[in-house]
C-alpha positions as CSV (number, residue, x, y, z in Angstrom):
1,X,24.1,-62.4,-105.6
2,X,24.7,-59.1,-103.6
3,X,24.0,-59.4,-100.2
4,X,21.5,-56.6,-100.1
5,X,19.0,-58.2,-102.6
6,X,19.0,-61.4,-100.3
7,X,18.1,-59.5,-97.2
8,X,15.1,-57.6,-99.0
9,X,13.6,-60.7,-100.2
10,X,14.1,-62.3,-96.5
11,X,12.3,-59.0,-95.2
12,X,9.3,-58.9,-97.7
13,X,8.9,-62.8,-96.8
14,X,9.0,-61.6,-93.3
15,X,6.1,-60.1,-93.7
16,X,4.0,-62.4,-95.1
17,X,5.6,-65.3,-92.3
18,X,4.3,-62.8,-89.6
19,X,0.7,-62.7,-91.1
20,X,1.0,-66.5,-91.2
21,X,2.0,-67.0,-87.6
22,X,-0.4,-64.4,-86.7
23,X,-3.4,-65.9,-87.8
24,X,-2.6,-69.5,-86.8
25,X,-1.6,-68.7,-83.1
26,X,-4.7,-66.9,-82.3
27,X,-6.8,-69.8,-83.8
28,X,-5.0,-72.1,-80.9
29,X,-5.9,-69.1,-78.4
30,X,-9.3,-68.5,-78.7
31,X,-10.5,-71.0,-76.2
32,X,-8.6,-69.6,-73.5
33,X,-9.2,-66.1,-75.0
34,X,-12.8,-66.8,-74.5
35,X,-12.8,-68.2,-71.1
36,X,-10.5,-65.3,-69.7
37,X,-12.9,-62.5,-71.0
38,X,-16.2,-64.4,-70.4
39,X,-16.8,-64.1,-74.2
40,X,-20.0,-65.7,-75.8
41,X,-19.6,-68.3,-78.7
42,X,-20.6,-65.2,-81.3
43,X,-18.1,-63.3,-79.2
44,X,-15.2,-65.5,-79.5
45,X,-16.2,-66.4,-83.3
46,X,-16.1,-62.5,-83.9
47,X,-12.2,-62.9,-82.8
48,X,-11.5,-64.4,-85.6
49,X,-14.2,-63.1,-88.2
50,X,-13.3,-59.3,-87.5
51,X,-10.0,-59.8,-89.0
52,X,-11.3,-61.5,-92.0
53,X,-13.5,-58.7,-92.6
54,X,-11.3,-56.0,-92.2
55,X,-8.5,-58.0,-94.5
56,X,-11.0,-59.0,-97.6
57,X,-13.0,-55.6,-97.3
58,X,-10.0,-53.5,-98.1
59,X,-7.4,-55.7,-99.4
60,X,-8.1,-54.7,-103.1
61,X,-8.3,-50.9,-102.0
62,X,-4.6,-51.7,-100.4
63,X,-3.2,-53.1,-103.5
64,X,-4.2,-50.1,-105.6
65,X,-3.0,-47.5,-103.1
66,X,0.6,-49.4,-103.1
67,X,0.4,-48.4,-107.4
68,X,-0.6,-45.1,-106.7
69,X,0.2,-43.6,-103.5
70,X,3.6,-45.6,-103.3
71,X,4.9,-49.3,-102.2
72,X,7.3,-48.2,-99.9
73,X,5.4,-45.8,-98.0
74,X,2.2,-48.0,-97.7
75,X,4.2,-51.1,-96.7
76,X,5.9,-48.9,-93.7
77,X,3.4,-47.1,-92.9
78,X,0.6,-50.0,-92.4
79,X,3.5,-52.4,-90.9
80,X,3.4,-49.8,-88.1
81,X,-0.4,-50.0,-87.7
82,X,-0.3,-53.8,-87.6
83,X,2.3,-53.5,-85.0
84,X,0.5,-51.0,-83.1
85,X,-2.9,-52.8,-83.5
86,X,-1.3,-56.2,-82.6
87,X,0.1,-54.7,-79.1
88,X,-3.3,-53.5,-78.3
89,X,-4.8,-56.6,-78.6
90,X,-2.7,-58.3,-76.1
91,X,-3.9,-55.2,-73.7
92,X,-7.6,-56.1,-74.1
93,X,-9.5,-56.2,-71.2
94,X,-13.2,-56.6,-72.8
95,X,-14.0,-58.3,-75.8
96,X,-15.2,-55.4,-78.1
97,X,-11.5,-53.9,-77.6
98,X,-9.8,-57.1,-79.1
99,X,-12.5,-57.2,-81.8
100,X,-11.9,-53.8,-82.5
101,X,-8.3,-54.2,-82.5
102,X,-8.5,-57.7,-84.8
103,X,-10.3,-55.2,-87.3
104,X,-7.8,-53.1,-87.8
105,X,-4.9,-55.8,-87.5
106,X,-6.5,-56.9,-90.6
107,X,-7.2,-53.8,-92.3
108,X,-3.6,-53.0,-91.8
109,X,-2.5,-56.4,-93.4
110,X,-4.8,-55.5,-96.4
111,X,-2.7,-52.4,-97.3
112,X,0.9,-54.1,-96.2
113,X,0.4,-57.4,-97.7
114,X,-0.1,-56.4,-101.4
115,X,2.7,-53.6,-100.9
116,X,5.0,-56.5,-99.9
117,X,4.0,-58.5,-102.9
118,X,4.2,-55.8,-105.5
119,X,7.7,-54.7,-104.2
120,X,8.8,-58.1,-105.0
121,X,7.2,-58.5,-108.5
122,X,8.9,-54.8,-109.3
123,X,12.2,-55.5,-107.7
124,X,13.3,-58.4,-109.5
125,X,13.4,-59.3,-113.4
126,X,10.2,-60.9,-114.7
127,X,11.1,-64.5,-115.3
128,X,13.1,-67.4,-113.3
129,X,14.3,-65.0,-110.8
130,X,11.0,-63.4,-109.9
131,X,9.1,-67.0,-110.0
132,X,11.6,-67.7,-107.5
133,X,11.3,-65.2,-105.0
134,X,7.5,-65.7,-105.5
135,X,7.5,-69.3,-104.6
136,X,9.9,-68.2,-101.7
137,X,7.4,-65.7,-100.4
138,X,4.6,-68.5,-100.7
139,X,6.3,-71.1,-98.9
140,X,7.2,-68.4,-96.3
141,X,3.6,-68.2,-95.7
142,X,2.9,-71.8,-95.4
143,X,6.1,-72.0,-92.8
144,X,4.5,-69.2,-90.8
145,X,1.5,-70.9,-90.2
146,X,2.5,-74.1,-89.6
147,X,5.3,-72.4,-86.8
148,X,2.4,-70.7,-85.7
149,X,0.5,-73.4,-84.9
150,X,3.0,-74.8,-82.4
151,X,4.2,-71.4,-81.2
152,X,0.8,-70.4,-80.5
153,X,-0.1,-73.7,-78.2
154,X,3.5,-73.0,-76.5
155,X,2.7,-69.6,-75.8
156,X,-1.0,-70.0,-74.8
157,X,0.6,-72.0,-71.9
158,X,2.3,-68.7,-70.5
159,X,-0.7,-66.3,-71.3
160,X,-2.9,-66.0,-74.0
161,X,-1.3,-62.2,-74.4
162,X,1.5,-63.4,-75.7
163,X,0.1,-64.3,-79.1
164,X,-0.4,-60.9,-79.3
165,X,2.7,-59.4,-78.1
166,X,5.3,-62.2,-79.8
167,X,4.1,-60.8,-83.4
168,X,4.9,-57.0,-82.2
169,X,8.5,-58.1,-81.3
170,X,8.6,-59.7,-85.0
171,X,6.7,-56.6,-86.8
172,X,9.6,-54.2,-84.9
173,X,12.3,-56.2,-86.2
174,X,11.0,-56.3,-89.9
175,X,10.1,-52.8,-89.6
176,X,13.6,-52.1,-88.5
177,X,15.1,-53.6,-91.5
178,X,12.6,-52.5,-94.1
179,X,13.6,-48.8,-93.3
180,X,17.2,-49.6,-94.3
181,X,16.7,-52.6,-97.0
182,X,13.8,-51.2,-99.2
183,X,14.8,-48.5,-101.5
184,X,13.4,-44.9,-101.9
185,X,10.9,-45.0,-104.8
186,X,10.0,-42.2,-107.0
187,X,6.8,-40.6,-106.2
188,X,4.0,-42.1,-108.0
189,X,3.0,-39.5,-110.7
190,X,-0.5,-38.1,-109.4
191,X,-3.6,-39.5,-111.7
192,X,-4.9,-37.4,-114.3
193,X,-8.6,-37.5,-112.9
194,X,-7.4,-37.3,-109.2
195,X,-7.6,-40.3,-106.8
196,X,-11.1,-42.1,-107.7
197,X,-12.5,-41.6,-104.0
198,X,-16.1,-42.9,-105.1
199,X,-14.4,-46.0,-106.9
200,X,-12.7,-46.8,-103.3
201,X,-15.8,-46.1,-101.0
202,X,-17.9,-48.5,-103.1
203,X,-15.2,-51.0,-103.5
204,X,-14.6,-50.9,-99.9
205,X,-18.3,-50.9,-98.8
206,X,-19.3,-54.0,-101.2
207,X,-16.1,-56.3,-99.9
208,X,-17.0,-55.4,-96.5
209,X,-20.9,-56.4,-97.2
210,X,-20.2,-59.5,-99.1
211,X,-17.3,-60.6,-96.5
212,X,-20.0,-60.2,-93.7
213,X,-22.5,-61.8,-95.7
214,X,-19.9,-65.0,-96.1
215,X,-18.9,-65.1,-92.6
216,X,-22.7,-65.3,-91.4
217,X,-22.9,-68.8,-93.9
218,X,-21.2,-70.2,-90.6
219,X,-24.7,-69.9,-88.9
220,X,-26.5,-71.9,-91.4
221,X,-30.4,-71.5,-91.9
222,X,-30.4,-69.4,-88.7
223,X,-31.1,-65.8,-89.3
224,X,-30.9,-66.6,-93.1
225,X,-33.2,-63.4,-94.1
226,X,-30.4,-61.3,-92.8
227,X,-27.5,-63.0,-94.3
228,X,-29.4,-63.0,-98.1
229,X,-30.2,-59.2,-97.4
230,X,-26.5,-58.3,-96.3
231,X,-25.3,-60.5,-99.7
232,X,-27.6,-58.5,-101.5
233,X,-26.9,-55.2,-100.4
234,X,-23.0,-56.4,-101.0
235,X,-23.8,-57.3,-104.7
236,X,-25.8,-54.2,-105.3
237,X,-23.0,-52.0,-104.2
238,X,-20.5,-54.6,-106.5
239,X,-22.5,-53.4,-109.5
240,X,-22.5,-49.9,-108.4
241,X,-18.8,-49.7,-108.0
242,X,-18.6,-51.3,-111.9
243,X,-20.9,-48.4,-113.0
244,X,-18.7,-45.8,-111.2
245,X,-15.5,-47.5,-112.6
246,X,-16.3,-47.4,-116.2
247,X,-17.1,-43.5,-116.1
248,X,-14.2,-42.6,-113.8
249,X,-11.5,-40.7,-115.5
250,X,-8.6,-42.6,-113.3
251,X,-10.3,-45.8,-112.0
252,X,-9.2,-47.6,-109.0
253,X,-9.5,-51.0,-111.2
254,X,-9.1,-50.8,-114.7
255,X,-11.8,-53.1,-115.5
256,X,-9.8,-54.6,-118.7
257,X,-7.7,-56.1,-116.0
258,X,-10.7,-58.2,-114.9
259,X,-11.4,-59.6,-118.8
260,X,-7.6,-61.1,-118.5
261,X,-8.5,-64.7,-118.6
262,X,-5.4,-66.0,-117.1
263,X,-5.6,-63.4,-114.1
264,X,-9.4,-64.3,-113.5
265,X,-8.6,-68.2,-113.6
266,X,-5.7,-67.6,-111.3
267,X,-7.4,-65.6,-108.7
268,X,-10.7,-68.2,-109.2
269,X,-8.3,-71.0,-108.4
270,X,-6.5,-69.4,-105.3
271,X,-9.7,-68.4,-103.8
272,X,-10.9,-72.4,-104.1
273,X,-7.8,-73.6,-103.1
274,X,-6.9,-71.5,-99.8
275,X,-10.7,-72.0,-99.0
276,X,-10.6,-76.1,-99.3
277,X,-7.1,-75.7,-97.4
278,X,-8.6,-73.5,-94.4
279,X,-11.9,-75.0,-94.2
280,X,-10.2,-78.7,-94.0
281,X,-7.8,-77.3,-91.4
282,X,-10.8,-76.2,-89.6
283,X,-12.5,-79.4,-89.2
284,X,-9.5,-81.4,-88.9
285,X,-9.2,-78.9,-85.8
286,X,-12.5,-79.9,-84.4
287,X,-12.3,-83.4,-84.8
288,X,-9.1,-83.8,-82.9
289,X,-10.0,-81.5,-80.0
290,X,-13.9,-81.8,-79.8
291,X,-14.3,-85.6,-80.4
292,X,-10.8,-87.1,-79.5
293,X,-10.1,-84.7,-76.9
294,X,-6.7,-84.0,-78.0
295,X,-5.1,-80.7,-76.3
296,X,-4.5,-77.4,-78.3
297,X,-0.7,-78.3,-78.4
298,X,-0.9,-81.9,-79.3
299,X,-3.7,-80.8,-82.5
300,X,-0.8,-78.1,-83.3
301,X,2.2,-80.8,-83.5
302,X,-0.3,-83.5,-85.7
303,X,-0.9,-80.7,-88.2
304,X,2.3,-79.7,-88.5
305,X,3.3,-81.8,-90.7
306,X,1.4,-80.0,-93.6
307,X,4.1,-77.7,-93.2
308,X,6.0,-79.6,-95.4
309,X,5.0,-77.2,-98.2
310,X,7.6,-74.7,-96.6
311,X,10.5,-77.0,-97.8
312,X,9.0,-78.1,-101.2
313,X,7.8,-74.9,-102.3
314,X,11.3,-73.1,-103.0
315,X,12.9,-76.1,-103.4
316,X,11.0,-78.6,-105.7
317,X,8.2,-76.7,-107.4
318,X,10.3,-74.2,-109.5
319,X,11.7,-77.6,-111.0
320,X,8.3,-78.9,-111.7
321,X,7.3,-75.3,-113.2
322,X,10.4,-75.2,-115.4
323,X,9.7,-78.8,-116.9
324,X,6.2,-79.0,-117.0
325,X,5.0,-75.1,-116.9
326,X,2.8,-73.6,-114.5
327,X,-0.8,-74.7,-115.6
328,X,0.4,-78.3,-115.2
329,X,1.9,-78.0,-112.2
330,X,-1.4,-76.3,-110.5
331,X,-3.6,-78.3,-111.9
332,X,-1.7,-81.2,-110.2
333,X,-1.6,-79.3,-106.9
334,X,-5.6,-79.7,-107.3
335,X,-5.9,-83.3,-108.3
336,X,-3.4,-84.2,-105.4
337,X,-5.6,-82.0,-102.8
338,X,-8.6,-84.1,-104.2
339,X,-7.2,-87.2,-103.2
340,X,-5.8,-86.2,-100.3
341,X,-9.4,-84.6,-98.7
342,X,-11.0,-87.6,-100.1
343,X,-9.0,-90.2,-98.0
344,X,-10.2,-88.4,-94.8
345,X,-14.0,-88.8,-95.9
346,X,-14.2,-92.3,-93.9
347,X,-12.5,-90.6,-90.7
348,X,-13.3,-92.9,-87.7
349,X,-14.2,-91.9,-84.1
350,X,-10.5,-93.8,-83.0
351,X,-8.4,-93.2,-86.1
352,X,-4.5,-93.4,-85.3
353,X,-2.4,-90.7,-86.3
354,X,-0.6,-92.9,-89.0
355,X,-4.2,-93.2,-90.7
356,X,-4.5,-89.3,-91.1
357,X,-0.6,-88.8,-91.8
358,X,-1.2,-89.7,-95.6
359,X,-4.0,-87.1,-95.7
360,X,-1.6,-84.6,-94.0
361,X,1.2,-84.7,-95.9
362,X,-0.5,-84.9,-99.5
363,X,-2.1,-81.8,-98.3
364,X,1.0,-79.9,-97.5
365,X,2.4,-81.5,-100.9
366,X,-0.6,-80.0,-102.8
367,X,-0.3,-76.8,-101.4
368,X,3.5,-76.7,-102.1
369,X,2.5,-77.6,-105.9
370,X,-0.8,-75.1,-106.3
371,X,-0.2,-71.9,-104.3
372,X,3.2,-70.7,-105.5
373,X,2.5,-71.3,-109.3
374,X,-1.4,-69.7,-108.8
375,X,0.9,-66.3,-107.4
376,X,2.8,-66.2,-110.2
377,X,0.1,-66.7,-112.8
378,X,-1.9,-64.1,-111.2
379,X,0.9,-61.2,-111.5
380,X,2.3,-62.8,-114.8
381,X,2.1,-60.3,-117.7
382,X,0.9,-57.5,-115.5
383,X,2.5,-53.9,-116.2
384,X,4.8,-52.7,-113.3
385,X,2.2,-49.7,-112.8
386,X,-0.5,-52.5,-111.9
387,X,1.3,-54.9,-110.2
388,X,-0.5,-53.9,-106.7
389,X,-3.4,-53.9,-108.1
390,X,-2.8,-57.5,-109.2
391,X,-1.7,-58.0,-106.1
392,X,-4.4,-57.1,-104.3
393,X,-6.9,-58.9,-106.6
394,X,-5.1,-62.2,-105.3
395,X,-4.9,-61.5,-102.0
396,X,-8.9,-60.2,-102.0
397,X,-9.3,-63.9,-103.7
398,X,-7.9,-66.0,-100.9
399,X,-9.0,-63.9,-98.0
400,X,-12.6,-64.5,-99.2
401,X,-11.6,-67.8,-100.0
402,X,-10.8,-68.5,-96.4
403,X,-13.9,-67.2,-95.1
404,X,-15.9,-69.3,-97.5
405,X,-14.1,-72.4,-96.9
406,X,-14.5,-72.0,-93.0
407,X,-18.2,-70.8,-93.0
408,X,-19.3,-73.4,-95.3
409,X,-18.0,-76.4,-93.3
410,X,-19.3,-74.9,-90.1
411,X,-22.6,-74.3,-91.8
412,X,-22.8,-78.0,-92.8
413,X,-21.6,-79.4,-89.5
414,X,-24.4,-77.2,-87.9
415,X,-27.1,-78.6,-90.1
416,X,-26.3,-82.4,-90.2
417,X,-26.2,-82.0,-86.3
418,X,-22.4,-82.1,-85.1
419,X,-21.1,-85.3,-84.2
420,X,-19.0,-87.8,-86.7
421,X,-21.5,-87.3,-89.2
422,X,-21.1,-84.2,-89.2
423,X,-17.4,-84.0,-89.6
424,X,-17.9,-86.4,-92.4
425,X,-20.2,-84.3,-94.1
426,X,-18.4,-81.0,-93.7
427,X,-15.4,-82.6,-95.4
428,X,-17.1,-82.8,-98.5
429,X,-16.8,-79.0,-98.7
430,X,-13.3,-79.0,-99.2
431,X,-13.3,-82.0,-101.7
432,X,-16.1,-80.1,-103.7
433,X,-13.8,-76.7,-104.0
434,X,-10.7,-78.7,-105.1
435,X,-12.7,-80.6,-107.6
436,X,-14.3,-77.5,-109.3
437,X,-10.5,-75.4,-109.3
438,X,-9.2,-78.2,-110.7
439,X,-11.9,-77.7,-113.6
440,X,-11.4,-74.4,-113.7
441,X,-7.4,-74.7,-114.0
442,X,-7.7,-77.4,-116.7
443,X,-9.4,-74.6,-119.1
444,X,-6.1,-73.0,-119.2
445,X,-3.9,-75.8,-120.2
446,X,-4.8,-75.9,-124.0
447,X,-2.7,-73.6,-125.8
448,X,-0.9,-72.4,-122.8
449,X,2.9,-71.9,-122.9
450,X,4.8,-73.6,-120.4
451,X,6.7,-70.7,-118.1
452,X,10.5,-71.5,-118.3
453,X,11.3,-73.9,-120.5
454,X,14.9,-74.4,-119.4
455,X,15.9,-77.6,-118.5
456,X,17.8,-76.3,-115.4
457,X,16.5,-73.6,-112.5
458,X,19.3,-71.2,-111.4
459,X,19.7,-70.4,-108.0
460,X,17.6,-68.0,-106.2
461,X,17.8,-64.6,-107.9
462,X,20.5,-65.3,-109.6
463,X,21.5,-66.0,-113.2
464,X,22.4,-64.1,-116.4
465,X,20.3,-61.1,-115.3
466,X,21.3,-60.6,-111.8
467,X,23.2,-57.3,-112.4
468,X,19.5,-55.9,-113.5
469,X,17.9,-57.4,-110.3
470,X,20.7,-56.3,-108.0
471,X,20.7,-52.8,-110.0
472,X,16.6,-52.3,-109.0
473,X,17.2,-53.9,-105.3
474,X,20.2,-51.2,-104.5
475,X,18.9,-48.6,-106.4
476,X,18.5,-45.1,-104.5
């Protein structure tokens, strides 16, 4: 395989690695940020929530913009924005400055990540090569999150501002490499009906309101009228968006794509699986730090074992997909996650790390089985001209999933009254989410074709069609 093809994949994977490490490092640093900037509990929560709002609110628009305005252009431009606002966050002296910077960083990620993913799906031939590339992409995301937990703990010891400055250095290196490695693309033909501005505005508004409503769930029954009002407004705006798209000459989202059963099933599965993962991780972190008194670094090192999926996703998962098919591997990941989270339900006040280890290992293994194949299923069979949109739909689902998972476990924990009973009750949420995901995934098995039935998996991006892949990657 040409070295340039390898290098391009590494650069694009660097983007999702950057996103994972950024979120994980901040999660560890929030207590120090709260203390230094004298933030209230609500203000500290908004440091995390602002990123989610920006990301979830604009991912759908970001994915379609990559198709319509150019994937390379959107990737490079918004990677630059990500770099700038991450740096500005490190210089923040007031809470509102940091929250604004995090919101804009989330918006940048909403445009950058779907563009990176759609460059992969349009640069490598559909089949084993693309599947392997997407599995490497998924594994890199998990690796970034796991490494971010540890590096966040170390950097926070030096000063929480380094949690923002470190991603700037990584983003700058990725940007320089991307300028050289991502080939120029033909400027997309302008849509016959022009850019769907009304659709873009209604989509962004609906996503922002729905994301905000989900984030407010963490308050439980407190302030529920406002939560209900925000959710109702978001739902109404989503309905208006659908009406606009039906009449638009060149819709932002072709509604027919939302009737593709395999795509919808994969997106729902990703929402539930990622939501359960982040919900569990959030509860486990609170349990170790608040109830057990572990330091942020000790907690990060304890949870790092879940990063085993960074190794298994690109190595074991492709072979399982080849042998059993995408659908069965996804279902296997959900079933394993049910077992994993259920094992943690009877958690005690003085559990040893050895008692927690089976759940942490099984969670990482489940992630390696489900997340990558869900990524493949969400983009499989989609035309090249809509790959950005398909990537945007998947990323929107994962961001909403993370918000739902964290908000629900927080709400249940608060309603029960905290303490050990609160932790145990909150753990029911991830179990229920993966159980529902397993049911949804199982509906796609009947009559489904196994993906890549060949008994052997070629090396990453190698095989009889590698010349076609290399031509795409090095074109221009």
